[in-house]
KOLLUM-882904 format. One record per residue: residue in three letters; y, z, x of N, C-alpha, C in turn. Coordinates in steps of 0.2 Angstrom, whole numbers, padded with zeros to 4 digits, always signed. Atoms other than C-alpha are relative to their C-alpha. Last residue first. Layout:
<pators>
ALAYZXYZXYZX
...
</pators>
This chain:
<pators>
ASP-0002+0002-0006+0500+0530+0581+0002-0008-0001
PHE+0000+0008+0000+0498+0538+0564+0003-0002+0007
ARG-0005+0003-0005+0493+0557+0564-0001-0008+0000
VAL+0000+0007-0001+0484+0566+0550+0006-0002+0004
ARG+0005+0002-0005+0481+0584+0552+0000-0007+0001
PRO-0003+0000-0007+0497+0588+0543-0005-0002+0005
ASP+0005-0003-0005+0490+0582+0527+0002+0000+0007
LEU+0004-0006+0004+0502+0580+0512-0005+0003+0005
LEU-0005-0006+0003+0516+0570+0521-0004+0006-0002
ALA-0003-0003-0006+0504+0559+0532+0004+0006-0002
THR+0006-0003-0004+0492+0555+0517+0004+0004+0006
LEU+0001-0006+0003+0508+0552+0506-0006+0004+0004
LEU-0005-0004+0000+0514+0538+0517-0001+0007-0002
ASP-0001-0002-0007+0498+0530+0520+0005+0005+0000
VAL+0006-0004-0002+0494+0530+0501+0001+0002+0007
LEU-0001-0007+0002+0512+0524+0498-0006+0005+0001
PHE-0005-0003-0005+0509+0509+0509+0002+0007-0003
SER+0003-0001-0007+0493+0504+0500+0005+0004+0004
ALA+0005-0006+0001+0502+0506+0483-0003+0002+0006
LEU-0004-0006+0000+0516+0495+0489-0004+0006-0001
LEU-0002-0001-0007+0503+0481+0494+0005+0007+0000
VAL+0006-0002-0004+0495+0482+0477+0002+0002+0007
MET+0002-0007+0002+0512+0482+0468-0006+0003+0004
PHE-0005-0005-0003+0518+0467+0478-0002+0007-0002
ALA+0002-0001-0007+0502+0458+0473+0004+0005+0004
THR+0006-0004+0000+0505+0461+0455-0002+0001+0007
LEU-0001-0007+0002+0523+0455+0457-0006+0005+0000
MET-0003-0003-0005+0517+0440+0466+0002+0007-0001
THR+0005-0002-0004+0505+0436+0452+0003+0003+0007
ALA+0004-0005+0004+0519+0435+0439-0005+0003+0005
ILE-0004-0006+0000+0531+0425+0451-0004+0006-0003
MET-0001-0002-0007+0517+0412+0455+0004+0007+0000
VAL+0006-0003-0003+0511+0411+0437+0001+0003+0007
VAL+0001-0007+0004+0529+0408+0430-0006+0003+0003
PRO-0005-0005-0002+0533+0394+0444-0001+0007-0004
TYR+0000-0002-0006+0516+0385+0441+0005+0006+0002
ASP-0008-0001-0001+0516+0383+0422+0000+0004+0007
LYS-0001+0002-0007+0498+0376+0422+0007+0001+0002
ALA-0005+0006+0000+0499+0378+0403+0001-0003+0007
SER+0002+0006+0005+0484+0389+0401+0004-0006+0001
VAL+0006+0003-0003+0489+0399+0417-0003-0005-0004
ALA-0002+0004-0006+0507+0401+0410-0006-0003+0003
ASN-0002+0006+0002+0500+0407+0393+0002-0005+0005
LEU+0006+0004+0003+0489+0420+0401+0003-0007-0003
LEU+0005+0003-0005+0503+0426+0412-0005-0004-0003
MET-0004+0005-0004+0516+0428+0398-0004-0003+0005
GLY+0000+0006+0004+0503+0437+0387+0004-0006+0004
GLY+0007+0003+0001+0500+0449+0401+0000-0006-0004
MET+0001+0005-0005+0518+0452+0406-0007-0004-0001
GLY-0001-0002-0007+0522+0461+0390-0001-0006+0005
PRO-0004+0006-0003+0524+0457+0372+0002+0002+0007
TRP-0006-0004-0004+0510+0469+0366+0004-0006+0004
GLY-0006+0004+0001+0499+0459+0353+0006+0003+0004
PHE-0004-0004+0004+0486+0473+0353+0007-0004-0001
VAL+0004-0003+0006+0471+0463+0360+0005+0003-0005
SER+0003+0005+0005+0481+0452+0371-0003+0003-0006
GLU-0006+0004+0004+0492+0466+0378-0003-0005-0004
ILE-0003-0004+0005+0476+0476+0382+0006-0003-0004
ILE+0005+0000+0005+0468+0462+0392+0003+0004-0006
VAL+0001+0007+0002+0483+0459+0403-0004+0000-0006
THR-0003+0001+0007+0487+0477+0404+0000-0007-0003
GLY+0005-0001+0005+0474+0479+0418+0003-0001-0007
GLY+0004+0006+0001+0485+0470+0431-0005+0001-0006
ILE-0004+0006+0002+0499+0482+0429-0004-0006-0001
LEU-0003+0000+0007+0488+0497+0427+0004-0006-0001
MET+0005+0001+0005+0477+0492+0442+0003+0000-0007
PRO+0002+0007+0001+0492+0490+0453-0005-0002-0005
LEU-0006+0003+0002+0498+0508+0449-0001-0008+0000
ARG+0000+0002+0007+0481+0515+0450+0006-0004-0002
PHE+0004+0006+0000+0480+0515+0469-0001-0002-0008
CYS-0004+0005-0003+0494+0528+0469-0004-0007-0001
LEU-0005+0002+0005+0484+0539+0457+0004-0006+0003
LEU+0003+0004+0005+0469+0539+0469+0005-0003-0005
LEU+0001+0006-0004+0481+0546+0483-0004-0005-0005
ILE-0006+0004+0000+0486+0559+0471+0000-0007+0003
VAL-0001+0002+0007+0468+0564+0468+0007-0004-0001
PRO+0004+0006+0002+0464+0564+0486+0001-0002-0007
MET-0002+0006-0004+0479+0576+0489-0004-0006-0001
LEU-0004+0004+0003+0475+0588+0474+0002-0006+0004
ALA+0004+0006+0003+0459+0596+0481+0005-0005-0003
ASN+0003+0004-0005+0469+0607+0492-0004-0006-0002
ARG-0006+0002-0004+0481+0614+0478-0003-0005+0006
PHE-0003+0006+0003+0466+0615+0466+0006-0003+0005
ALA+0005+0005+0001+0456+0627+0477+0004-0007-0002
HIS+0004+0002-0006+0468+0639+0485-0004-0006-0001
LYS-0004+0000-0006+0483+0641+0473-0004-0002+0006
VAL-0006+0004+0000+0475+0635+0456+0003+0000+0007
ILE+0001+0007+0002+0457+0641+0458+0007-0005+0001
VAL+0004+0004-0005+0460+0656+0468-0001-0007-0002
LYS-0004+0001-0006+0475+0661+0457-0005-0003+0006
TRP-0005+0005+0002+0465+0659+0441+0004-0002+0006
GLU+0004+0007+0000+0450+0669+0448+0005-0006-0001
PRO+0002+0003+0006+0462+0684+0452-0003-0007+0000
LEU-0006+0004+0004+0462+0689+0470-0003-0002-0007
GLY-0001-0002+0007+0449+0702+0475+0006-0003-0003
LYS-0005-0005+0000+0449+0699+0494+0002+0003-0007
SER+0002-0006-0003+0432+0692+0493+0005+0005+0000
ARG+0003-0003+0005+0438+0678+0481-0002+0007+0003
ALA-0005-0002+0005+0451+0672+0494-0004+0004-0006
THR-0004-0006-0002+0437+0673+0507+0005+0002-0005
LYS+0005-0006+0000+0425+0662+0497+0004+0006+0002
VAL+0000-0001+0007+0440+0649+0494-0005+0007-0001
TYR-0006-0003+0002+0443+0649+0513+0000+0002-0007
ASP+0000-0007-0002+0424+0646+0516+0007+0004-0002
LYS-0003-0001-0006+0424+0630+0506+0000+0008+0002
GLY+0005-0002-0004+0412+0628+0491+0002+0002+0007
LEU+0002-0006+0002+0426+0627+0479-0005+0003+0004
VAL-0005-0005-0003+0434+0613+0489-0003+0007-0002
ASP+0001-0001-0007+0418+0602+0486+0005+0005+0003
LEU+0006-0003-0002+0417+0606+0468-0001+0001+0007
MET-0001-0007+0001+0436+0602+0466-0007+0004+0002
THR-0004-0003-0005+0433+0585+0474+0001+0007-0001
GLY+0003+0000-0007+0419+0581+0463+0004+0003+0006
ARG+0006-0005+0000+0427+0586+0447-0003+0000+0007
THR-0003-0007+0000+0443+0577+0451-0005+0005+0000
TYR-0003-0001-0006+0434+0561+0454+0003+0007+0002
ARG+0006+0000-0004+0424+0562+0438+0002+0001+0007
MET+0003-0007+0002+0440+0566+0428-0006+0001+0005
LEU-0004-0005-0003+0449+0551+0437-0003+0007-0001
ALA+0001+0000-0007+0435+0539+0432+0004+0006+0004
ALA+0007-0002-0002+0435+0545+0414-0001-0001+0008
THR+0001-0007+0001+0454+0545+0412-0007+0002+0003
LEU-0003-0003-0006+0456+0528+0419-0001+0007+0000
SER+0005+0001-0005+0443+0522+0406+0003+0003+0007
PHE+0007-0003+0001+0453+0530+0393-0004-0001+0005
GLY+0001-0006-0004+0471+0526+0399-0007+0003+0000
LEU+0000+0002-0007+0470+0508+0393-0001+0006+0004
VAL+0006+0005-0002+0464+0513+0376+0000-0001+0007
LEU+0006-0004+0000+0476+0528+0375-0006-0004+0002
ALA-0001-0005-0006+0491+0517+0380-0006+0004+0000
PRO+0002+0004-0006+0486+0503+0367+0000+0004+0007
MET+0007+0003+0000+0485+0516+0353-0001-0004+0007
ALA+0005-0005+0000+0501+0526+0357-0007-0003+0001
VAL+0003+0000-0007+0513+0511+0362-0006+0005+0000
HIS+0003+0006-0002+0517+0507+0344-0004+0000+0006
LYS+0006+0001+0005+0520+0524+0337-0003-0006+0002
LEU+0006-0005-0001+0530+0529+0353-0006-0002-0005
LEU+0003+0002-0006+0541+0513+0351-0006+0004+0002
SER+0004+0006+0002+0545+0517+0333-0004-0003+0006
LEU+0006-0002+0004+0549+0535+0338-0004-0006-0002
PHE+0006-0002-0004+0560+0529+0352-0006+0002-0004
GLY+0000-0007-0002+0571+0519+0341-0006+0002+0004
SER+0000+0000-0007+0573+0500+0341+0000+0007+0003
GLU-0001-0007-0003+0571+0495+0323-0001+0000+0008
GLY-0007-0002+0001+0573+0478+0314+0001+0007+0003
TYR-0005+0006+0001+0555+0474+0313+0006+0004-0002
ASP+0000+0002+0006+0544+0489+0320+0006-0005-0001
LEU-0005-0003+0005+0543+0489+0338-0001-0002-0007
ARG-0003-0005-0004+0530+0484+0352+0005+0005-0004
GLY-0007+0000+0000+0518+0474+0342+0003+0006+0004
GLY-0003+0003-0006+0501+0478+0336+0007+0000+0000
VAL+0005+0004-0004+0490+0485+0323+0002-0002+0007
PRO-0001+0007+0001+0502+0499+0318-0006-0004+0004
LEU-0004+0003-0005+0495+0517+0318+0001-0008-0001
TRP-0004-0005-0004+0489+0529+0305+0005-0004+0005
GLY-0007+0002+0000+0482+0516+0293+0005+0005+0003
LEU-0004-0005+0001+0465+0525+0292+0007-0001-0001
LYS+0004-0005+0004+0453+0511+0290+0005+0005-0002
ILE+0002+0003+0007+0464+0496+0296-0003+0005-0004
SER-0005+0005+0004+0475+0504+0309-0003-0002-0006
PHE-0007-0004+0001+0466+0520+0316+0005-0005-0003
ILE+0000-0007+0003+0448+0514+0314+0007+0003-0002
GLN+0004+0000+0007+0447+0495+0315+0001+0007-0003
ILE-0003+0003+0005+0461+0495+0328-0003+0000-0007
ALA-0005-0004+0002+0452+0508+0339+0005-0003-0006
ILE+0003-0006+0004+0436+0498+0338+0006+0004-0002
ILE+0002+0003+0006+0445+0482+0344-0002+0006-0005
GLY-0006+0002+0004+0453+0491+0358-0001-0002-0007
LEU-0003-0007+0002+0437+0499+0364+0006-0001-0004
PHE+0004-0002+0006+0430+0481+0364+0002+0007-0003
PHE-0001+0004+0006+0444+0475+0374-0004+0002-0006
GLU-0006-0002+0004+0443+0489+0386+0002-0004-0006
PRO-0006+0004-0002+0425+0487+0391+0006+0001-0004
ILE-0003+0004+0006+0414+0502+0387+0005-0005+0003
SER+0005+0006+0002+0404+0508+0403+0003-0004-0006
ILE+0001+0005-0006+0418+0518+0412-0004-0006-0003
GLY-0006+0003-0003+0424+0527+0397-0001-0005+0005
ILE-0002+0004+0006+0407+0531+0389+0006-0004+0003
ILE+0004+0006+0000+0401+0538+0406+0002-0005-0005
GLY-0001+0004-0006+0416+0549+0407-0004-0006+0001
ILE-0007+0004+0002+0415+0555+0389+0001-0005+0006
VAL+0002+0005+0005+0396+0560+0392+0007-0005-0001
THR+0004+0005-0003+0401+0569+0408-0001-0006-0004
ASN-0005+0004-0004+0415+0578+0399-0004-0005+0004
GLY-0004+0004+0005+0402+0584+0386+0005-0004+0004
TYR+0005+0005+0003+0390+0590+0400+0004-0005-0005
ASP+0002+0004-0006+0404+0600+0409-0004-0006-0003
ALA-0006+0004-0001+0410+0607+0392-0001-0005+0006
ALA+0000+0005+0005+0392+0612+0388+0006-0004+0001
SER-0001-0003+0007+0391+0621+0405+0000-0006-0005
ASN+0007+0000+0004+0383+0614+0421+0001+0004-0007
GLN+0006+0004-0002+0399+0618+0431-0006+0001-0004
ARG+0005-0001+0004+0413+0627+0422-0006-0004+0001
VAL+0000-0007+0001+0426+0627+0435-0006+0003-0004
SER+0002-0003-0006+0422+0609+0440-0001+0008+0000
SER+0007+0001-0001+0421+0603+0422-0002+0003+0007
ILE+0005-0004+0004+0437+0612+0418-0007-0001+0001
LEU+0000-0007-0003+0446+0604+0433-0004+0005-0004
GLY+0004-0001-0007+0440+0587+0429+0000+0007+0002
LEU+0007+0000+0001+0446+0589+0411-0005+0000+0006
VAL+0002-0006+0004+0463+0594+0416-0007+0000-0001
ILE-0001-0006-0004+0465+0581+0430-0003+0006-0004
GLY+0005+0001-0005+0458+0566+0419+0000+0006+0005
LEU+0007-0001+0002+0468+0571+0404-0005+0000+0005
VAL+0000-0007+0003+0485+0573+0413-0007+0002-0003
SER-0001-0005-0005+0483+0558+0424-0001+0007-0003
SER+0006-0001-0004+0475+0547+0411+0001+0005+0005
ILE+0006-0002+0004+0489+0550+0398-0006+0001+0005
ILE-0001-0007+0002+0503+0549+0411-0006+0003-0004
LEU+0001-0004-0006+0496+0533+0418+0001+0007-0001
ALA+0008+0000-0002+0493+0525+0401-0001+0004+0006
ALA+0004-0004+0005+0511+0529+0396-0007+0001+0001
ALA-0002-0007-0001+0518+0522+0412-0003+0005-0005
ALA+0003-0003-0006+0508+0506+0411+0002+0007+0001
LEU+0007-0001+0001+0513+0503+0393-0003+0003+0006
GLU+0000-0005+0005+0532+0506+0397-0008+0001-0002
LEU-0001-0006-0004+0530+0495+0413+0000+0006-0005
THR+0006-0001-0004+0523+0481+0403+0000+0007+0003
ALA+0005-0002+0004+0537+0482+0390-0007+0001+0004
PRO-0001-0007+0003+0550+0483+0403-0006+0002-0004
LEU+0002-0005-0005+0542+0467+0412+0002+0007-0003
ARG+0007-0002+0000+0543+0456+0397-0002+0006+0004
HIS+0002-0001+0007+0561+0453+0391-0007+0003+0001
GLY-0004-0005+0003+0569+0454+0409-0002+0002-0007
LEU+0002-0007-0003+0554+0445+0416+0004+0005-0003
MET+0007-0001+0002+0557+0430+0404-0002+0007+0003
THR-0001-0002+0007+0576+0430+0408-0007+0002-0003
ALA-0003-0007-0001+0572+0430+0427+0001+0002-0007
ILE+0005-0005-0001+0560+0416+0423+0003+0007+0001
SER+0000-0003-0006+0573+0405+0415-0005+0006+0001
THR-0003-0007+0001+0567+0396+0400+0000+0003+0007
GLY-0006+0000-0004+0563+0377+0403+0004+0007+0000
ASP-0005+0000+0005+0550+0376+0389+0007+0001+0004
VAL+0002+0001+0007+0534+0372+0398+0006-0001-0004
LEU+0001+0007+0000+0540+0370+0417-0002-0002-0008
SER+0006+0001+0003+0547+0388+0416-0001-0008-0001
TYR+0001+0001+0007+0562+0390+0427-0007-0002-0002
GLY+0002+0006+0003+0566+0396+0444+0000+0000-0007
LEU+0007-0001+0002+0566+0413+0452-0003-0007-0003
LYS+0001+0005+0006+0582+0409+0461-0007+0000-0001
GLY-0001-0003+0006+0586+0424+0472-0001-0004-0006
GLN-0007+0000+0002+0589+0414+0488+0001+0004-0007
LEU-0004-0003-0005+0572+0418+0494+0007+0001-0001
MET+0001-0007+0001+0565+0412+0478+0003+0005+0005
GLY-0004-0002+0005+0573+0395+0481-0001+0007-0002
SER-0006-0001-0003+0565+0394+0498+0005+0002-0006
PHE+0000-0007-0004+0548+0398+0491+0007+0001+0002
TRP+0000-0006+0004+0550+0385+0477+0001+0006+0004
ARG-0006+0001+0004+0555+0370+0488+0000+0007-0004
PHE-0006-0003-0004+0543+0377+0501+0006-0001-0004
PHE+0001-0007-0001+0528+0375+0488+0007+0002+0004
GLN+0000-0004+0006+0533+0358+0481+0000+0008+0001
VAL-0007+0000+0002+0536+0351+0498+0001+0004-0006
TYR-0004-0004-0005+0519+0357+0504+0007+0000-0002
LEU+0001-0007+0002+0511+0350+0488+0004+0004+0005
PRO+0006-0003-0003+0518+0332+0491+0000+0008-0001
ALA-0001-0001-0008+0532+0327+0479-0007+0003+0002
ASP+0003+0006-0004+0527+0319+0462+0001+0001+0007
LEU+0007+0000-0001+0528+0335+0452-0003-0005+0004
GLY+0001-0001-0007+0547+0337+0454-0008+0001+0001
MET+0002-0007-0001+0549+0339+0435-0002+0002+0007
ALA-0005-0004+0003+0559+0322+0434-0002+0008+0000
LYS-0006+0000-0005+0547+0314+0446+0006+0004-0003
LYS+0002-0004-0006+0532+0319+0435+0006+0000+0005
TYR+0001-0007+0002+0540+0312+0419-0001+0005+0006
SER-0007-0002+0000+0545+0296+0428+0000+0007-0002
ALA-0003-0001-0007+0527+0294+0434+0007+0002-0001
LEU+0002-0006-0002+0520+0296+0416+0003+0002+0007
ASP-0001+0000-0007+0529+0281+0409-0001+0007+0003
PHE-0003-0006-0003+0522+0279+0392+0000+0000+0007
ASN-0007+0000-0001+0521+0261+0386+0003+0007+0003
ALA-0001+0005-0006+0502+0259+0388+0008+0001+0002
SER-0004+0006+0002+0499+0274+0377+0002-0004+0006
ALA+0004+0006-0001+0485+0286+0383+0004-0006-0002
LEU+0002+0001-0007+0498+0300+0387-0005-0007+0001
LEU-0006+0003-0004+0505+0298+0370-0001-0001+0007
GLU-0001+0007+0002+0488+0300+0361+0006-0003+0004
PRO+0004+0005-0003+0485+0315+0372+0001-0007-0002
PRO+0006+0002+0004+0500+0324+0366-0004-0005+0003
ILE+0000+0007+0003+0512+0329+0380-0006-0001-0004
LEU-0006+0001+0004+0515+0347+0385+0000-0006-0004
TYR-0001-0005+0005+0498+0353+0391+0006-0002-0005
THR+0006+0000+0005+0493+0337+0400+0001+0005-0005
LEU-0001+0006+0005+0511+0337+0407-0006-0001-0005
PRO-0004-0002+0006+0509+0355+0414+0001-0006-0005
ASP-0007-0002-0003+0494+0349+0426+0004+0001-0007
GLY-0005+0001+0004+0475+0346+0424+0007+0002+0003
PRO-0002+0007+0003+0461+0353+0433+0006+0000-0004
THR+0002+0000+0007+0462+0369+0444+0001-0007-0003
LEU+0007+0002+0000+0463+0365+0463-0002+0000-0007
GLN+0001+0008-0001+0482+0365+0462-0007-0002+0000
LEU-0002+0003+0006+0482+0383+0455+0000-0008+0000
GLY+0005-0001+0005+0471+0389+0469+0002-0003-0007
ILE+0006+0005-0001+0482+0381+0482-0005+0001-0006
PHE-0002+0007+0001+0497+0390+0475-0005-0005+0001
ILE+0000+0001+0008+0488+0407+0473+0002-0007-0001
ILE+0006+0000+0003+0483+0406+0492+0000-0001-0008
ILE+0003+0006-0002+0500+0401+0498-0007+0000-0004
THR-0003+0006+0004+0508+0415+0487-0003-0007+0002
VAL+0002+0000+0007+0496+0428+0495+0003-0006-0004
VAL+0007+0003-0001+0500+0422+0513-0003+0000-0008
PHE-0001+0007-0001+0519+0425+0509-0007-0003+0000
LEU-0002+0003+0006+0516+0442+0501+0000-0008+0001
MET+0006+0000+0004+0506+0447+0517+0002-0003-0007
PRO+0005+0005-0002+0520+0441+0528-0006+0000-0005
ILE-0003+0007+0001+0533+0452+0518-0005-0006+0002
ILE+0001+0003+0007+0522+0467+0516+0002-0007-0001
SER+0006+0005+0000+0521+0469+0535-0001-0002-0007
LEU-0002+0007-0001+0539+0476+0534-0006-0005+0000
PHE-0004+0002+0005+0533+0492+0526+0002-0008+0001
ARG+0004+0000+0006+0519+0495+0538+0004-0003-0006
PHE+0004+0006-0001+0530+0492+0553-0004-0002-0006
THR-0005+0006+0000+0543+0504+0546-0004-0006+0001
PHE-0002+0002+0007+0529+0516+0543+0005-0006-0001
TYR+0006+0003+0004+0522+0515+0560+0002-0002-0007
LYS+0002+0007-0002+0539+0517+0568-0006-0003-0003
LEU-0005+0004+0003+0543+0532+0558-0001-0007+0002
MET+0002+0001+0007+0527+0540+0564+0005-0005-0004
</pators>
């Protein structure tokens, strides 16, 4: 088993390499380049403007494979490079942006996990009750409504109408305390976690209903055990494994899903940085940001395999 997991973990490296090639080729196929974003159109149309010199200075005149391996070799040496737009170090940009995205993703993951599991557990225990039907309606709404639309509605209600929460941003001006961060992260985390809560709730409900119909649960009830012990110790404990595996796959979804929420709420995370970089054809920034997302997806897949083997003794990997 150790040999299998070692191989799976090391296989992330060539997969990331392939992903970077695909992303790089996709960026090259899109129209325009960073110079068309940086330089005013009237200056580009001027006869005295030397566009070739600018491309040479930025390294854009080299063949595509040279540009790619130049960037990739630098990254292997720990040099993430610089933004083509403003010359800012990408490591500095990540140092400012990545913590904000992780804060938002962690808050949304905690909210969606707690609410999704608890509501799914209630729906399975009280099947076909008013609580079950109400949770079903919540689940349909959460899955159906787009996150950006839900975010706009939340801003209109809780920020503009009621004035309970700030419209956007990460902290109040001049403050850096936890309460200020909590006040700003509450609404975007709830919006981001709402659709995840709905999906997790339906999944938990279905898994619990399947386990509650097993023979060992019926045997536990026939022994006269309290209902709460039957549900928690025998049913929920066995239904928890597929739920945990689903949560592992939520990690890359949360990192990637913050792009829209960060734009709606003005959250200074990776989402805004990635959108600006794509618009400006800022290749180095886009490459690093998408590589982080791809790494999260591959890491989540690895964690699923690992947890499957640890939680289910019937599973064996060769």
